[in-house]
ZAZADREN-423470 format. One line per field, with one value per atom (N, C-alpha, C): z, y, x; chain; residue number from 1. Coordinates in steps of 0.2 Angstrom, whole numbers, plus 5000, padded with zeros to 4 digits. Layout:
up = (Z,...) $
north = (Y,...) $
east = (X,...) $
chain = (A,...) $
resi = (NUM,...) $
END
This chain:
up = (5189,5184,5180,5175,5174,5175,5175,5176,5173,5169,5165,5169,5167,5173,5173,5174,5174,5171,5169,5170,5169,5178,5182,5183,5185,5183,5177,5174,5166,5163,5169,5166,5172,5176,5183,5181,5177,5175,5168,5164,5160,5163,5167,5171,5173,5176,5181,5174,5170,5164,5163,5160,5157,5165,5170,5173,5174,5175,5176,5166,5162,5155,5153,5154,5153,5143,5141,5136,5128,5131,5129,5125,5120,5119,5118,5118,5117,5111,5106,5101,5098,5102,5096,5107,5105,5111,5108,5112,5108,5101,5096,5088,5086,5082,5080,5076,5076,5076,5067,5064,5056,5057,5057,5060,5059,5062,5069,5064,5060,5055,5046,5047,5042,5041,5051,5052,5053,5050,5052,5060,5062,5069,5068,5077,5073,5074,5071,5072,5079,5083,5091,5098,5094,5096,5103,5107,5115,5115,5107,5106,5101,5099,5096,5104,5109,5116,5117,5119,5127,5131,5137,5138,5133,5133,5127,5134,5131,5134,5132,5127,5124,5124,5123,5122,5117,5112,5105,5111,5113,5114,5110,5105,5103,5106,5103,5107,5105,5106,5099,5097,5100,5099,5102,5098,5099,5106,5111,5115,5122,5121,5124,5125,5118,5119,5123,5123,5124,5137,5135,5142,5146,5140,5139,5140,5137,5136,5144,5147,5154,5160,5159,5164,5163,5156,5157,5159,5158,5162,5168,5172,5179,5181,5177,5180,5179,5175,5174,5167,5161,5157,5149,5145,5137,5136,5131,5128,5124,5115,5110,5107,5104,5100,5095,5088,5081,5079,5071,5065,5061,5060,5056,5051,5049,5041,5045,5050,5052,5052,5057,5056,5066,5069,5076,5083,5085,5091,5096,5102,5107,5110,5107,5110,5118,5121,5126,5129,5132,5134,5139,5145,5150,5151,5146,5142,5138,5143,5136,5128,5124,5115,5115,5114,5112,5113,5111,5115,5123,5125,5132,5135,5142,5145,5149,5146,5146,5151,5159,5165,5164,5160,5161,5158,5150,5149,5152,5156,5160,5165,5165,5175,5170,5166,5162,5155,5154,5147,5142,5137,5133,5131,5130,5126,5124,5116,5113,5119,5120,5123,5116,5110,5107,5103,5097,5095,5091) $
north = (5028,5028,5019,5017,5012,5008,5002,4995,4994,4987,4983,4973,4972,4967,4961,4957,4949,4944,4939,4934,4935,4933,4932,4937,4942,4949,4954,4950,4952,4946,4939,4938,4939,4942,4946,4953,4955,4963,4959,4955,4953,4950,4946,4941,4949,4954,4957,4965,4967,4967,4965,4957,4956,4954,4958,4956,4961,4966,4973,4975,4971,4974,4969,4965,4962,4962,4970,4969,4970,4967,4967,4959,4958,4951,4949,4946,4946,4942,4943,4942,4940,4939,4940,4938,4935,4935,4930,4924,4923,4921,4922,4921,4922,4917,4910,4919,4918,4925,4926,4921,4923,4927,4923,4924,4932,4934,4936,4944,4944,4949,4951,4943,4942,4945,4946,4951,4958,4959,4967,4968,4964,4964,4967,4969,4971,4965,4963,4960,4964,4967,4965,4966,4959,4961,4958,4961,4957,4952,4950,4944,4938,4940,4935,4933,4936,4932,4925,4922,4917,4922,4921,4920,4927,4925,4930,4934,4945,4950,4953,4950,4954,4950,4955,4953,4958,4956,4960,4959,4964,4965,4971,4966,4970,4974,4979,4980,4983,4984,4986,4992,4994,5006,5006,5009,5014,5017,5018,5021,5015,5010,5007,5002,5001,4998,5006,5015,5016,5017,5015,5013,5008,5001,4999,4997,5003,5004,5006,5012,5014,5009,5007,5004,5001,4997,4992,4998,5004,5006,5007,5006,5008,5003,4996,4989,4992,4996,4995,4993,4994,4990,4995,4994,4998,4995,5000,5001,5006,5000,5007,5002,5008,5007,5009,5002,5008,5001,5001,4997,4996,4988,4983,4984,4984,4982,4977,4976,4971,4973,4980,4982,4985,4991,4993,4990,4991,4984,4989,4983,4985,4982,4984,4980,4983,4980,4977,4975,4976,4972,4976,4970,4971,4975,4975,4978,4984,4991,4995,4993,4999,4998,4995,4990,4991,4981,4983,4975,4974,4971,4973,4970,4976,4973,4966,4969,4961,4953,4961,4956,4957,4959,4957,4947,4947,4938,4936,4938,4932,4931,4936,4933,4928,4932,4930,4923,4926,4923,4919,4918,4913,4917,4913,4913,4922,4924,4930,4931,4931,4932,4930,4925,4927,4918,4916,4908,4907) $
east = (5044,5050,5047,5046,5042,5048,5048,5056,5054,5060,5057,5051,5052,5042,5048,5048,5049,5045,5048,5043,5034,5036,5027,5026,5029,5025,5022,5025,5022,5015,5014,5008,5005,5006,5002,4998,5001,4998,4995,4995,4989,4981,4984,4981,4974,4978,4973,4972,4973,4972,4964,4967,4960,4956,4958,4950,4947,4950,4948,4946,4946,4944,4941,4937,4933,4933,4931,4931,4936,4945,4947,4947,4949,4948,4954,4961,4968,4969,4974,4976,4979,4986,4991,4995,4999,5006,5012,5012,5023,5021,5024,5028,5033,5033,5042,5046,5048,5054,5052,5050,5049,5042,5037,5030,5027,5033,5033,5033,5041,5042,5035,5033,5028,5021,5019,5016,5017,5023,5026,5031,5030,5032,5040,5043,5050,5055,5062,5066,5065,5067,5067,5061,5053,5048,5047,5047,5045,5039,5034,5034,5037,5042,5043,5049,5050,5055,5055,5058,5058,5061,5055,5049,5044,5036,5038,5035,5035,5032,5029,5024,5020,5012,5007,5001,4996,4993,4989,4982,4980,4972,4968,4963,4957,4951,4947,4940,4935,4929,4924,4924,4928,4930,4934,4939,4945,4944,4940,4939,4939,4940,4939,4948,4949,4954,4961,4956,4963,4959,4956,4954,4958,4958,4963,4971,4972,4980,4980,4975,4976,4975,4973,4974,4982,4984,4989,4995,4994,4998,5000,4993,4994,4998,4994,5001,5006,5009,5014,5019,5017,5016,5017,5018,5021,5017,5015,5008,5009,5002,5006,4999,4993,4985,4991,4990,4990,4988,4988,4987,4992,4994,5000,4998,4994,4990,4983,4982,4975,4972,4971,4970,4969,4967,4967,4967,4973,4973,4980,4979,4982,4988,4997,5000,5002,5006,5002,5011,5016,5023,5025,5032,5033,5039,5042,5051,5047,5053,5052,5056,5054,5056,5064,5067,5074,5073,5081,5084,5082,5082,5082,5088,5090,5097,5100,5106,5109,5110,5108,5104,5099,5094,5088,5087,5092,5094,5096,5101,5101,5099,5093,5091,5084,5081,5074,5073,5079,5081,5079,5078,5087,5093,5095,5102,5104,5100,5098,5093,5086,5081,5075,5080,5074,5075,5071,5071,5083) $
chain = (A,A,A,A,A,A,A,A,A,A,A,A,A,A,A,A,A,A,A,A,A,A,A,A,A,A,A,A,A,A,A,A,A,A,A,A,A,A,A,A,A,A,A,A,A,A,A,A,A,A,A,A,A,A,A,A,A,A,A,A,A,A,A,A,A,A,A,A,A,A,A,A,A,A,A,A,A,A,A,A,A,A,A,A,A,A,A,A,A,A,A,A,A,A,A,A,A,A,A,A,A,A,A,A,A,A,A,A,A,A,A,A,A,A,A,A,A,A,A,A,A,A,A,A,A,A,A,A,A,A,A,A,A,A,A,A,A,A,A,A,A,A,A,A,A,A,A,A,A,A,A,A,A,A,A,A,A,A,A,A,A,A,A,A,A,A,A,A,A,A,A,A,A,A,A,A,A,A,A,A,A,A,A,A,A,A,A,A,A,A,A,A,A,A,A,A,A,A,A,A,A,A,A,A,A,A,A,A,A,A,A,A,A,A,A,A,A,A,A,A,A,A,A,A,A,A,A,A,A,A,A,A,A,A,A,A,A,A,A,A,A,A,A,A,A,A,A,A,A,A,A,A,A,A,A,A,A,A,A,A,A,A,A,A,A,A,A,A,A,A,A,A,A,A,A,A,A,A,A,A,A,A,A,A,A,A,A,A,A,A,A,A,A,A,A,A,A,A,A,A,A,A,A,A,A,A,A,A,A,A,A,A,A,A,A,A,A,A,A,A,A,A,A,A,A,A,A,A,A,A,A,A,A,A,A,A,A,A,A,A,A,A,A,A,A) $
resi = (1,1,1,2,2,2,3,3,3,4,4,4,5,5,5,6,6,6,7,7,7,8,8,8,9,9,9,10,10,10,11,11,11,12,12,12,13,13,13,14,14,14,15,15,15,16,16,16,17,17,17,18,18,18,19,19,19,20,20,20,21,21,21,22,22,22,23,23,23,24,24,24,25,25,25,26,26,26,27,27,27,28,28,28,29,29,29,30,30,30,31,31,31,32,32,32,33,33,33,34,34,34,35,35,35,36,36,36,37,37,37,38,38,38,39,39,39,40,40,40,41,41,41,42,42,42,43,43,43,44,44,44,45,45,45,46,46,46,47,47,47,48,48,48,49,49,49,50,50,50,51,51,51,52,52,52,53,53,53,54,54,54,55,55,55,56,56,56,57,57,57,58,58,58,59,59,59,60,60,60,61,61,61,62,62,62,63,63,63,64,64,64,65,65,65,66,66,66,67,67,67,68,68,68,69,69,69,70,70,70,71,71,71,72,72,72,73,73,73,74,74,74,75,75,75,76,76,76,77,77,77,78,78,78,79,79,79,80,80,80,81,81,81,82,82,82,83,83,83,84,84,84,85,85,85,86,86,86,87,87,87,88,88,88,89,89,89,90,90,90,91,91,91,92,92,92,93,93,93,94,94,94,95,95,95,96,96,96,97,97,97,98,98,98,99,99,99,100,100,100,101,101,101,102,102,102,103,103,103,104,104,104,105,105,105,106,106,106,107,107,107,108,108,108,109,109,109,110,110,110,111,111,111,112,112,112,113,113,113,114,114,114,115,115,115) $
END
């Protein structure tokens, strides 16, 4: 079973993913909460957290994004390949869906985990 990553662990996992999958191009990491909502992000998006716990990637084909997702999962990330109106992309995050636990926020996040 996967466990929530610390910000340091997520950063290391992103670097390793990018090393193993040079065909992935990072497109979106940290977003301010208002921008996140404008682009179709969820209110509890890991893109809007401080520290940011999500990174999006694109690749030249669905197969390459699926390969990247496989590697990301092997590194302990949560993944989703989807299109929110701007084209298919690979979403990765270091925490499960939903709000982070109070314990995680106390150890790693700002007061609410958001701006």
